[in-house]
C-alpha positions as CSV (number, residue, x, y, z in Angstrom):
1,X,0.0,-0.2,-0.1
2,X,1.3,3.4,-0.7
3,X,2.8,5.4,2.1
4,X,0.4,8.2,3.1
5,X,-0.3,10.9,4.3
6,X,0.0,12.8,0.6
7,X,2.3,16.0,0.8
8,X,3.3,19.1,-1.4
9,X,1.4,20.2,-4.6
10,X,-1.0,17.1,-6.1
11,X,-1.9,18.4,-9.5
12,X,-5.4,18.0,-10.8
13,X,-4.8,17.0,-14.3
14,X,-6.8,17.8,-17.4
15,X,-7.9,15.0,-19.8
16,X,-6.6,16.3,-23.2
17,X,-9.2,16.2,-26.2
18,X,-8.2,15.8,-29.7
19,X,-10.2,17.8,-32.8
20,X,-13.0,15.2,-32.6
21,X,-13.5,15.2,-29.0
22,X,-12.1,12.3,-28.4
23,X,-9.4,11.4,-25.3
24,X,-6.1,12.4,-26.8
25,X,-3.9,9.8,-24.8
26,X,-0.7,10.4,-26.9
27,X,-0.8,14.1,-25.3
28,X,-0.7,12.6,-21.6
29,X,3.0,11.7,-21.3
30,X,4.3,15.0,-22.3
31,X,1.5,16.6,-19.8
32,X,2.9,15.0,-17.3
33,X,6.5,15.6,-17.7
34,X,5.8,19.3,-18.0
35,X,3.7,18.8,-14.4
36,X,6.5,16.9,-12.6
37,X,9.3,19.3,-14.0
38,X,7.5,22.0,-12.5
39,X,7.4,20.8,-9.3
40,X,4.0,18.7,-8.7
41,X,4.3,15.7,-6.0
42,X,1.4,13.6,-7.3
43,X,-1.3,13.4,-10.0
44,X,-5.5,13.6,-9.3
45,X,-6.9,11.8,-12.1
46,X,-10.6,12.1,-13.6
47,X,-11.7,14.7,-11.0
48,X,-14.0,17.4,-11.4
49,X,-10.9,19.4,-13.5
50,X,-10.3,16.4,-15.6
51,X,-13.7,16.2,-16.8
52,X,-14.3,12.8,-15.2
53,X,-18.1,12.8,-15.1
54,X,-18.3,13.2,-18.6
55,X,-16.2,10.7,-19.8
56,X,-17.2,7.1,-20.3
57,X,-15.9,4.5,-17.8
58,X,-14.2,3.0,-21.0
59,X,-12.3,6.6,-21.4
60,X,-11.8,7.0,-18.0
61,X,-10.1,3.3,-17.4
62,X,-7.7,4.9,-20.7
63,X,-6.8,7.9,-18.8
64,X,-6.0,6.1,-16.2
65,X,-4.3,3.5,-17.5
66,X,-2.0,6.4,-20.0
67,X,-1.6,8.2,-16.8
68,X,-0.2,5.6,-14.6
69,X,2.2,4.8,-17.4
70,X,3.5,7.9,-18.0
71,X,4.6,8.7,-14.6
72,X,6.0,5.8,-14.3
73,X,6.4,5.6,-10.4
74,X,7.9,9.2,-10.5
75,X,4.7,10.6,-8.0
76,X,2.1,8.9,-6.7
77,X,-1.3,8.6,-9.1
78,X,-4.7,9.1,-7.4
79,X,-7.9,7.8,-9.5
80,X,-11.0,9.8,-8.7
81,X,-13.7,7.1,-9.9
82,X,-16.8,8.9,-8.3
83,X,-20.0,8.1,-10.4
84,X,-23.9,8.2,-9.7
85,X,-23.7,4.2,-10.3
86,X,-22.0,2.9,-7.5
87,X,-21.7,-0.2,-9.6
88,X,-19.5,1.8,-12.0
89,X,-17.7,3.8,-9.5
90,X,-16.6,0.1,-8.1
91,X,-15.4,-0.9,-11.5
92,X,-13.7,2.0,-11.9
93,X,-11.6,1.5,-9.0
94,X,-10.9,-1.9,-8.8
95,X,-9.5,-1.2,-12.8
96,X,-7.6,1.7,-10.8
97,X,-5.9,-0.7,-8.7
98,X,-5.1,-3.1,-11.4
99,X,-3.6,-0.3,-13.7
100,X,-1.1,0.8,-10.8
101,X,-2.6,3.9,-9.2
102,X,-1.4,4.4,-5.6
103,X,-4.7,6.0,-4.0
104,X,-8.1,5.9,-5.0
105,X,-11.0,8.5,-4.6
106,X,-14.6,9.5,-4.8
107,X,-17.0,11.7,-4.9
108,X,-20.5,10.8,-3.4
109,X,-23.2,10.0,-6.7
110,X,-24.9,13.5,-7.3
111,X,-28.1,13.2,-9.0
112,X,-30.3,11.6,-6.3
113,X,-28.6,12.9,-3.2
114,X,-27.1,11.5,-0.8
115,X,-29.6,12.4,2.0
116,X,-27.7,11.0,5.5
117,X,-24.5,9.8,6.8
118,X,-25.3,6.4,7.3
119,X,-26.3,6.6,3.3
120,X,-22.5,8.2,2.5
121,X,-21.1,5.7,4.3
122,X,-22.5,2.9,2.7
123,X,-21.9,4.3,-0.6
124,X,-17.7,5.1,-0.1
125,X,-17.6,1.6,1.8
126,X,-18.5,0.1,-1.1
127,X,-16.2,1.9,-3.5
128,X,-13.4,1.7,-1.2
129,X,-13.7,-2.2,-0.6
130,X,-13.5,-2.6,-4.4
131,X,-10.0,-1.5,-4.3
132,X,-9.0,-2.6,-0.6
133,X,-5.3,-3.0,-1.2
134,X,-5.2,0.7,-1.9
135,X,-5.9,4.1,0.5
136,X,-9.1,5.6,-0.1
137,X,-9.9,9.4,0.5
138,X,-13.4,10.8,-0.3
139,X,-13.6,13.6,-2.1
140,X,-15.8,16.4,-0.1
141,X,-17.5,18.8,-2.8
142,X,-20.3,20.1,-2.0
143,X,-20.8,22.9,-4.3
144,X,-20.9,20.3,-7.3
145,X,-21.9,17.3,-5.6
146,X,-25.0,19.1,-3.5
147,X,-24.1,16.7,-0.7
148,X,-24.8,18.8,3.0
149,X,-23.2,15.6,4.8
150,X,-21.6,16.7,8.6
151,X,-18.5,15.5,6.6
152,X,-16.5,15.5,10.6
153,X,-19.3,13.0,11.2
154,X,-18.8,10.9,8.0
155,X,-14.9,10.9,8.9
156,X,-15.5,10.1,12.9
157,X,-17.6,6.9,11.8
158,X,-16.0,6.1,8.2
159,X,-12.8,5.4,10.9
160,X,-14.3,2.6,12.1
161,X,-16.2,1.3,9.4
162,X,-14.3,1.5,6.4
163,X,-10.7,0.0,6.9
164,X,-8.9,2.1,4.2
165,X,-10.2,4.8,4.4
166,X,-7.1,7.3,5.4
167,X,-8.3,10.7,4.1
168,X,-10.2,13.7,2.5
169,X,-9.8,15.8,-0.3
170,X,-11.7,18.7,0.8
171,X,-12.7,21.3,-1.4
172,X,-14.5,23.9,0.3
173,X,-13.8,27.5,2.1
174,X,-14.5,26.5,5.4
175,X,-11.5,26.5,7.7
176,X,-12.9,25.7,10.8
177,X,-14.6,22.9,9.3
178,X,-11.4,22.3,7.5
179,X,-9.5,21.7,11.2
180,X,-12.0,19.8,12.7
181,X,-11.6,17.1,10.1
182,X,-8.0,17.2,10.8
183,X,-8.6,16.5,14.5
184,X,-10.9,13.9,14.5
185,X,-11.6,10.9,17.3
186,X,-11.6,8.1,15.5
187,X,-8.3,7.8,13.1
188,X,-5.8,10.2,12.4
189,X,-7.2,11.5,9.1
190,X,-5.2,12.8,5.8
191,X,-7.1,16.0,5.2
192,X,-6.0,17.3,1.8
193,X,-6.8,21.0,0.6
194,X,-8.6,21.8,-2.6
195,X,-8.9,25.6,-3.2
196,X,-5.7,26.9,-4.3
197,X,-6.5,30.0,-3.7
198,X,-6.8,29.6,-0.2
199,X,-3.6,27.6,-0.1
200,X,-1.5,29.7,2.6
201,X,-4.5,30.0,5.2
202,X,-4.8,26.0,4.7
203,X,-1.0,25.3,5.3
204,X,-1.6,27.8,8.5
205,X,-4.0,25.4,9.6
206,X,-2.1,22.4,9.2
207,X,-2.5,21.3,5.5
208,X,0.5,19.5,4.1
209,X,-0.7,18.6,1.0
210,X,-2.9,20.1,-1.8
211,X,-5.1,19.1,-5.1
212,X,-5.6,21.6,-7.1
213,X,-6.6,22.7,-10.9
214,X,-4.4,26.1,-11.0
215,X,-1.3,23.6,-10.3
216,X,-1.4,22.5,-14.0
217,X,-0.3,26.3,-14.9
218,X,1.3,27.6,-11.5
219,X,3.3,24.8,-9.7
220,X,6.7,26.8,-9.0
221,X,4.3,29.7,-7.6
222,X,2.7,27.6,-5.4
223,X,6.1,25.7,-4.0
224,X,7.5,29.0,-3.7
225,X,4.3,30.1,-1.0
226,X,5.3,26.7,0.3
227,X,8.8,27.5,0.7
228,X,8.0,30.5,2.1
229,X,6.2,29.4,5.1
230,X,8.2,26.9,5.7
231,X,10.7,29.6,6.4
232,X,8.2,31.8,8.1
233,X,8.4,34.5,5.9
234,X,4.9,35.4,6.1
235,X,4.8,38.5,4.4
236,X,6.5,37.0,1.3
237,X,3.7,34.2,1.4
238,X,1.1,36.1,1.7
239,X,2.3,38.4,-1.8
240,X,2.9,35.3,-3.6
241,X,-0.5,34.2,-2.5
242,X,-2.6,37.0,-3.9
243,X,-0.9,36.2,-6.9
244,X,-2.9,33.1,-7.2
245,X,-5.8,35.3,-6.2
246,X,-5.3,37.6,-9.0
247,X,-5.1,34.9,-11.4
248,X,-7.9,33.3,-10.5
249,X,-10.2,35.8,-10.5
250,X,-9.0,36.9,-14.2
251,X,-10.0,32.9,-14.9
252,X,-13.5,33.3,-12.9
253,X,-14.2,35.6,-15.8
254,X,-14.3,32.8,-18.0
255,X,-15.9,29.1,-19.0
256,X,-13.3,27.9,-15.7
257,X,-12.1,24.8,-17.9
258,X,-11.8,26.1,-21.1
259,X,-9.8,29.4,-19.4
260,X,-7.7,26.6,-17.7
261,X,-6.9,24.5,-21.0
262,X,-6.5,27.7,-22.9
263,X,-3.7,29.0,-20.4
264,X,-1.9,25.6,-20.8
265,X,-2.0,25.6,-24.5
266,X,-0.2,29.5,-24.1
267,X,2.5,27.7,-21.7
268,X,3.6,25.1,-24.4
269,X,0.9,22.1,-23.3
270,X,-1.6,21.9,-26.2
271,X,-4.7,19.8,-24.5
272,X,-7.3,20.6,-26.7
273,X,-10.8,21.6,-26.0
274,X,-13.8,20.4,-23.6
275,X,-16.4,17.7,-23.2
276,X,-20.2,19.1,-23.2
277,X,-21.3,20.4,-21.0
278,X,-18.4,22.2,-20.3
279,X,-17.2,25.0,-23.9
280,X,-13.9,25.9,-24.8
281,X,-13.1,29.8,-25.1
282,X,-13.5,31.8,-28.8
283,X,-11.0,33.3,-30.2
284,X,-11.7,36.7,-28.6
285,X,-12.0,34.9,-25.4
286,X,-8.8,34.0,-25.7
287,X,-7.0,37.0,-26.3
288,X,-9.0,38.6,-24.0
289,X,-8.0,36.2,-21.3
290,X,-4.2,36.7,-22.4
291,X,-4.4,40.3,-22.2
292,X,-5.9,39.8,-18.7
293,X,-3.2,37.8,-17.2
294,X,-0.8,40.0,-19.0
295,X,-1.9,42.6,-16.8
296,X,-1.2,40.7,-13.8
297,X,2.1,39.9,-14.5
298,X,1.0,36.1,-14.6
299,X,3.9,35.2,-17.6
300,X,6.1,36.8,-15.4
301,X,5.6,34.9,-12.3
302,X,3.9,31.8,-13.0
303,X,7.0,29.8,-13.4
304,X,7.0,28.4,-17.0
305,X,7.7,29.6,-20.3
306,X,5.0,31.5,-22.3
307,X,5.3,30.5,-25.3
308,X,4.8,33.5,-28.4
309,X,2.4,33.4,-30.7
310,X,0.1,30.9,-28.6
């Protein structure tokens, strides 16, 4: 079993698509090579950033296999297997284990909402049991799943009923709840932060790892934030974190996934368009996005070389 806890920056990888909208598997290795070179210490595959919910199970398995092969053991690969069908989620979890993934993670079903902690425990318990040899992290993202379950209660009870439940991907903005998750009585859980623009606050509150989408485009910036925190240089850490806030604010003026993929292309990582219902940016939007990023100095401090003409 892969040794937890996770540490550092874990990039929530995008899924490259070709001109026909199919998964562009050959584009995965050069993308992953760039991410590892930029300083990330892990990969979170087929999550929200990776449009996992818009891919077929067959496509998700292909993406996982290509990602594990491309990574070649250099950093851990965490595979998100959440699905509205628990049976499909279990199948994806079993496949991830067989493909060589290091960790399995899952959101809760989101079409029919999970109504109580006991039901969530049953759902996650079945998925975790499909890959019992791997650590399992519940993916808490209420803004997308609509789940209002008390996540602290879930961890307290899950620590007693799900043997390989080791942690949580916490994608919410409630620092007090995040800290409560770190201090449960049933088990010492690995609680991984999931809001990039609040990385500083999370690490000040005890985080040691974070999973995020903008680590695809600015991992060196976030590495510098962590280095400043570890050095006790809070002034520098705050200044660097504000770069992240500015970047995210610019991106939020557009369709976020389309903006992320457009920026990756600007930085020499062509990953194609998005899968419906998400949309890619128009040419005019892409130019406007680039202009907005230039105004905040993004290409000077993101840590990647800007590809002229992109």
